[in-house]
C-alpha positions, 0 to 999 in steps of 0.5 A: 492534512486532508488537503495534502492527502487529496493532492497526493490522490490527484497526483496518483490518478493523473500519473496512473499508467493503466485504465483498469478499475481501481479500489481505494482501500483505507483505514477510515482516517478522517482525511479519507472520509472527507467529502472532497476526497470521497467525491474525487474518488467517485468522480474518477470511478474509483471504488471506495473500500474501508476497514470496518473497525478502525483497526490497522490489522484490517489494513495489513498490506498497506501497513506492511508497505508503510513499514518497509518504507520506514524500516528499509528506506529510513523514511521515518526520520527525514526532513521535509525538503528531502522527503519527496525525492527519497519517497520517489527513489524508494518506490523506484527501488521497491518496484524496479530493483528489489525482488520479492519472495512472494512473487517468485523473486521478481520485482513488482514491475517484472511481475506485472509484465507477466500474463499471469502472476503466480503468487507464493503459496504460504503455509497456513497456520492456525494463529488462534492455537496456543501451544501449551507446555506441560509443567 
């Protein structure tokens, strides 16, 4: 599995459009901690960031994107031969056609063309607060 992950990383680095600094964030999976993988990141001046406790909640953005790919694009149940094509089509749709509320109903590609991206300001809630109901 580590070799296919490294190949995917190499493909992403070779196809990148911008030369800005990159941060690679992962959930400390063995494939992301492997010697070859981390050496490739460092050789390409990519900063390494990992979650602290192997907790998927610490990697919420990646988990959200994975959920969208699985739920909206059906990538959880597809044969291997069609997977590459389906992933490419899903990423194109997600970045070029699907508008996002959090970036003012723009597509990610449109948002990246802006001089300044204005993110949606979500109302903060106290998630630790419990609502008690009188009995």
